[in-house]
A tleap script that builds the chain and sets N, CA, C and O, in Angstrom:
source leaprc.protein.ff14SB
mol = sequence {
  NMET PHE PRO PHE TRP PHE ASN PRO CYS LEU
  SER SER ASP THR ASN GLN PHE LYS THR HIE
  GLN GLU ARG LYS LEU LYS PHE LEU LYS MET
  MET ARG ASP GLY LEU GLU ALA ARG LEU ALA
  ALA LEU ASN ALA ALA ILE GLU THR ILE GLU
  ARG GLN MET ARG GLN GLU ASP THR CVAL
}
set mol.1.N position { 1.335 -0.764 0.172 }
set mol.1.CA position { -0.032 -0.117 0.091 }
set mol.1.C position { 0.812 0.710 0.133 }
set mol.1.O position { 0.581 1.642 -0.638 }
set mol.2.N position { 2.364 0.864 1.105 }
set mol.2.CA position { 2.994 1.602 0.508 }
set mol.2.C position { 4.367 2.014 0.032 }
set mol.2.O position { 5.214 2.626 0.680 }
set mol.3.N position { 4.450 1.536 -1.318 }
set mol.3.CA position { 5.656 1.835 -2.004 }
set mol.3.C position { 6.954 2.158 -1.803 }
set mol.3.O position { 7.946 1.429 -1.814 }
set mol.4.N position { 6.803 3.914 -1.524 }
set mol.4.CA position { 7.384 4.367 -1.551 }
set mol.4.C position { 8.024 4.789 -0.159 }
set mol.4.O position { 8.859 5.673 0.035 }
set mol.5.N position { 7.512 4.064 0.625 }
set mol.5.CA position { 7.590 4.272 2.383 }
set mol.5.C position { 9.450 3.485 2.208 }
set mol.5.O position { 10.599 3.924 2.277 }
set mol.6.N position { 9.107 2.786 2.079 }
set mol.6.CA position { 10.129 1.008 2.128 }
set mol.6.C position { 11.769 1.200 1.477 }
set mol.6.O position { 12.914 0.882 1.797 }
set mol.7.N position { 10.845 2.161 0.010 }
set mol.7.CA position { 11.819 2.289 -0.865 }
set mol.7.C position { 13.662 1.879 -0.797 }
set mol.7.O position { 14.712 2.470 -0.546 }
set mol.8.N position { 13.294 0.755 -1.119 }
set mol.8.CA position { 15.687 0.540 -0.663 }
set mol.8.C position { 15.856 1.392 -1.512 }
set mol.8.O position { 15.780 2.505 -0.992 }
set mol.9.N position { 16.119 1.448 -2.948 }
set mol.9.CA position { 16.076 2.699 -3.539 }
set mol.9.C position { 17.045 4.012 -2.914 }
set mol.9.O position { 17.998 4.609 -3.415 }
set mol.10.N position { 16.397 4.151 -1.695 }
set mol.10.CA position { 16.434 4.972 -1.571 }
set mol.10.C position { 18.399 5.500 -0.813 }
set mol.10.O position { 18.989 5.097 0.190 }
set mol.11.N position { 18.585 5.955 -1.300 }
set mol.11.CA position { 19.986 6.461 -0.256 }
set mol.11.C position { 19.807 7.422 0.608 }
set mol.11.O position { 18.723 7.996 0.712 }
set mol.12.N position { 21.375 7.859 1.697 }
set mol.12.CA position { 21.263 9.059 2.256 }
set mol.12.C position { 21.222 10.455 1.603 }
set mol.12.O position { 21.223 11.500 2.254 }
set mol.13.N position { 21.186 10.379 0.246 }
set mol.13.CA position { 21.036 11.704 -0.860 }
set mol.13.C position { 20.603 12.332 -0.288 }
set mol.13.O position { 19.966 11.712 0.564 }
set mol.14.N position { 20.491 13.642 -0.150 }
set mol.14.CA position { 19.528 14.804 0.346 }
set mol.14.C position { 18.339 14.865 -0.003 }
set mol.14.O position { 17.225 14.733 0.505 }
set mol.15.N position { 19.068 15.230 -1.571 }
set mol.15.CA position { 17.250 15.479 -2.371 }
set mol.15.C position { 16.908 14.933 -2.877 }
set mol.15.O position { 16.030 15.299 -3.658 }
set mol.16.N position { 17.525 13.058 -2.801 }
set mol.16.CA position { 16.541 11.720 -2.792 }
set mol.16.C position { 15.525 11.737 -1.380 }
set mol.16.O position { 14.307 11.559 -1.342 }
set mol.17.N position { 16.531 12.033 -0.178 }
set mol.17.CA position { 15.461 12.380 0.816 }
set mol.17.C position { 14.138 13.320 0.634 }
set mol.17.O position { 13.044 12.865 0.967 }
set mol.18.N position { 14.235 14.421 0.187 }
set mol.18.CA position { 13.708 15.586 0.294 }
set mol.18.C position { 12.421 14.970 -1.159 }
set mol.18.O position { 11.215 15.142 -1.332 }
set mol.19.N position { 13.191 14.448 -1.703 }
set mol.19.CA position { 12.058 14.662 -2.769 }
set mol.19.C position { 11.018 12.797 -1.957 }
set mol.19.O position { 10.330 12.377 -2.887 }
set mol.20.N position { 10.954 12.447 -1.485 }
set mol.20.CA position { 10.239 10.912 -1.560 }
set mol.20.C position { 10.383 11.447 0.067 }
set mol.20.O position { 11.462 10.942 0.379 }
set mol.21.N position { 9.927 12.136 1.187 }
set mol.21.CA position { 9.748 12.712 1.637 }
set mol.21.C position { 8.388 14.491 1.399 }
set mol.21.O position { 7.753 15.117 2.249 }
set mol.22.N position { 8.487 14.651 0.053 }
set mol.22.CA position { 7.670 15.219 -0.674 }
set mol.22.C position { 6.693 14.069 -0.573 }
set mol.22.O position { 6.017 14.093 0.456 }
set mol.23.N position { 6.521 13.324 -1.193 }
set mol.23.CA position { 5.929 12.473 -2.038 }
set mol.23.C position { 5.102 11.614 -1.165 }
set mol.23.O position { 4.125 10.981 -1.564 }
set mol.24.N position { 5.851 11.635 0.884 }
set mol.24.CA position { 4.360 10.569 1.547 }
set mol.24.C position { 3.928 11.927 2.239 }
set mol.24.O position { 2.805 11.824 2.732 }
set mol.25.N position { 4.841 13.878 2.508 }
set mol.25.CA position { 3.789 14.030 2.538 }
set mol.25.C position { 2.875 14.249 1.492 }
set mol.25.O position { 1.789 14.383 2.055 }
set mol.26.N position { 2.676 14.388 -0.062 }
set mol.26.CA position { 1.649 15.244 -0.704 }
set mol.26.C position { 0.218 13.767 -0.841 }
set mol.26.O position { -0.867 13.899 -1.407 }
set mol.27.N position { 0.945 11.974 0.168 }
set mol.27.CA position { -0.013 11.149 -0.510 }
set mol.27.C position { -0.568 10.800 1.345 }
set mol.27.O position { -1.096 9.746 1.700 }
set mol.28.N position { -0.317 11.781 2.104 }
set mol.28.CA position { -0.660 11.658 3.117 }
set mol.28.C position { -2.118 12.604 2.998 }
set mol.28.O position { -3.257 12.189 3.211 }
set mol.29.N position { -1.804 13.684 2.685 }
set mol.29.CA position { -2.217 15.503 2.594 }
set mol.29.C position { -3.338 14.403 1.896 }
set mol.29.O position { -4.402 14.391 2.517 }
set mol.30.N position { -3.274 13.218 0.386 }
set mol.30.CA position { -4.557 13.399 -0.219 }
set mol.30.C position { -5.559 12.041 0.848 }
set mol.30.O position { -6.753 11.745 0.806 }
set mol.31.N position { -4.569 11.564 1.601 }
set mol.31.CA position { -5.415 11.127 2.367 }
set mol.31.C position { -6.578 11.010 3.411 }
set mol.31.O position { -7.605 10.330 3.400 }
set mol.32.N position { -6.033 11.969 4.384 }
set mol.32.CA position { -6.429 13.207 4.971 }
set mol.32.C position { -7.260 13.873 4.019 }
set mol.32.O position { -8.339 13.730 4.594 }
set mol.33.N position { -7.530 14.507 2.959 }
set mol.33.CA position { -8.673 15.201 1.972 }
set mol.33.C position { -9.862 14.084 1.695 }
set mol.33.O position { -11.040 14.440 1.720 }
set mol.34.N position { -9.536 12.896 1.465 }
set mol.34.CA position { -10.392 11.974 1.865 }
set mol.34.C position { -11.732 11.459 2.473 }
set mol.34.O position { -12.886 11.055 2.330 }
set mol.35.N position { -10.555 11.829 3.353 }
set mol.35.CA position { -10.809 11.350 4.844 }
set mol.35.C position { -12.250 12.008 5.493 }
set mol.35.O position { -13.382 11.675 5.845 }
set mol.36.N position { -11.640 12.811 5.420 }
set mol.36.CA position { -12.233 14.353 5.480 }
set mol.36.C position { -13.418 14.408 5.129 }
set mol.36.O position { -14.314 14.524 5.966 }
set mol.37.N position { -13.690 14.324 3.630 }
set mol.37.CA position { -14.996 14.489 2.689 }
set mol.37.C position { -16.208 13.072 3.352 }
set mol.37.O position { -17.435 13.135 3.419 }
set mol.38.N position { -15.093 11.650 3.843 }
set mol.38.CA position { -16.232 10.766 4.335 }
set mol.38.C position { -16.502 11.013 5.212 }
set mol.38.O position { -17.576 10.493 5.512 }
set mol.39.N position { -15.733 12.139 6.597 }
set mol.39.CA position { -15.823 12.018 7.610 }
set mol.39.C position { -17.790 13.042 7.160 }
set mol.39.O position { -18.899 12.508 7.132 }
set mol.40.N position { -17.504 14.243 6.950 }
set mol.40.CA position { -18.994 15.420 6.369 }
set mol.40.C position { -19.883 14.380 5.844 }
set mol.40.O position { -21.050 14.320 6.232 }
set mol.41.N position { -19.414 13.566 4.996 }
set mol.41.CA position { -20.656 12.473 4.764 }
set mol.41.C position { -21.100 12.368 6.256 }
set mol.41.O position { -21.871 12.785 7.120 }
set mol.42.N position { -20.506 11.878 6.081 }
set mol.42.CA position { -21.700 10.354 8.066 }
set mol.42.C position { -22.078 11.844 8.139 }
set mol.42.O position { -23.143 12.211 7.643 }
set mol.43.N position { -21.167 12.806 8.797 }
set mol.43.CA position { -21.461 13.858 9.606 }
set mol.43.C position { -23.398 14.152 8.981 }
set mol.43.O position { -24.415 13.668 9.478 }
set mol.44.N position { -23.310 14.818 8.130 }
set mol.44.CA position { -24.475 15.026 7.412 }
set mol.44.C position { -25.075 14.037 7.618 }
set mol.44.O position { -25.952 14.436 8.384 }
set mol.45.N position { -25.311 12.474 7.403 }
set mol.45.CA position { -26.230 11.704 7.400 }
set mol.45.C position { -26.778 11.266 8.912 }
set mol.45.O position { -27.987 11.068 9.032 }
set mol.46.N position { -26.101 11.146 9.806 }
set mol.46.CA position { -26.091 11.433 10.893 }
set mol.46.C position { -27.255 12.081 11.175 }
set mol.46.O position { -28.303 11.576 11.577 }
set mol.47.N position { -26.815 14.208 10.747 }
set mol.47.CA position { -27.612 14.839 11.317 }
set mol.47.C position { -29.088 14.802 10.811 }
set mol.47.O position { -30.113 15.139 11.404 }
set mol.48.N position { -28.930 14.338 9.645 }
set mol.48.CA position { -30.007 13.792 8.730 }
set mol.48.C position { -31.207 13.121 9.230 }
set mol.48.O position { -32.354 13.353 8.849 }
set mol.49.N position { -30.885 12.355 10.028 }
set mol.49.CA position { -31.172 10.611 10.177 }
set mol.49.C position { -31.787 11.478 12.245 }
set mol.49.O position { -32.813 10.971 12.701 }
set mol.50.N position { -31.251 12.347 12.933 }
set mol.50.CA position { -31.177 12.912 13.763 }
set mol.50.C position { -32.588 14.235 13.627 }
set mol.50.O position { -33.072 14.985 14.475 }
set mol.51.N position { -32.749 14.124 12.829 }
set mol.51.CA position { -33.086 16.027 12.055 }
set mol.51.C position { -34.491 14.471 11.867 }
set mol.51.O position { -34.690 14.059 13.010 }
set mol.52.N position { -35.254 13.756 10.961 }
set mol.52.CA position { -36.043 12.740 11.066 }
set mol.52.C position { -36.689 11.831 11.999 }
set mol.52.O position { -37.556 11.038 11.632 }
set mol.53.N position { -36.269 11.935 13.242 }
set mol.53.CA position { -36.113 11.819 14.110 }
set mol.53.C position { -36.949 12.638 15.519 }
set mol.53.O position { -37.724 12.445 16.456 }
set mol.54.N position { -35.960 13.848 14.698 }
set mol.54.CA position { -36.948 14.945 16.030 }
set mol.54.C position { -38.767 14.552 15.438 }
set mol.54.O position { -39.688 14.008 16.046 }
set mol.55.N position { -38.686 15.154 13.925 }
set mol.55.CA position { -39.737 15.677 13.619 }
set mol.55.C position { -40.914 14.210 13.738 }
set mol.55.O position { -42.103 14.433 13.964 }
set mol.56.N position { -40.481 12.988 13.584 }
set mol.56.CA position { -41.503 12.019 14.058 }
set mol.56.C position { -42.000 12.426 15.250 }
set mol.56.O position { -43.196 12.233 15.469 }
set mol.57.N position { -41.456 12.845 15.898 }
set mol.57.CA position { -41.616 12.749 17.941 }
set mol.57.C position { -42.500 13.951 17.824 }
set mol.57.O position { -43.390 14.023 18.671 }
set mol.58.N position { -42.418 15.001 16.852 }
set mol.58.CA position { -43.527 16.305 16.929 }
set mol.58.C position { -44.362 16.002 16.506 }
set mol.58.O position { -45.358 16.617 16.887 }
set mol.59.N position { -44.625 14.721 15.296 }
set mol.59.CA position { -45.970 14.595 14.447 }
set mol.59.C position { -47.083 13.802 15.423 }
set mol.59.O position { -48.218 13.573 15.005 }
savepdb mol mol.pdb
quit
């Protein structure tokens, strides 16, 4: 799943290390963005169900 994290071809060269870190950071940010979108969808679904339940109680 994270093939670039354990890349044995990376040497101690500073430029390669920096490139590796940038790729890892970009990947993690993409994961975070996807999780934030999923969390927002879950929160919206929960809010909708709670609102429907409150409306049923008042009817």
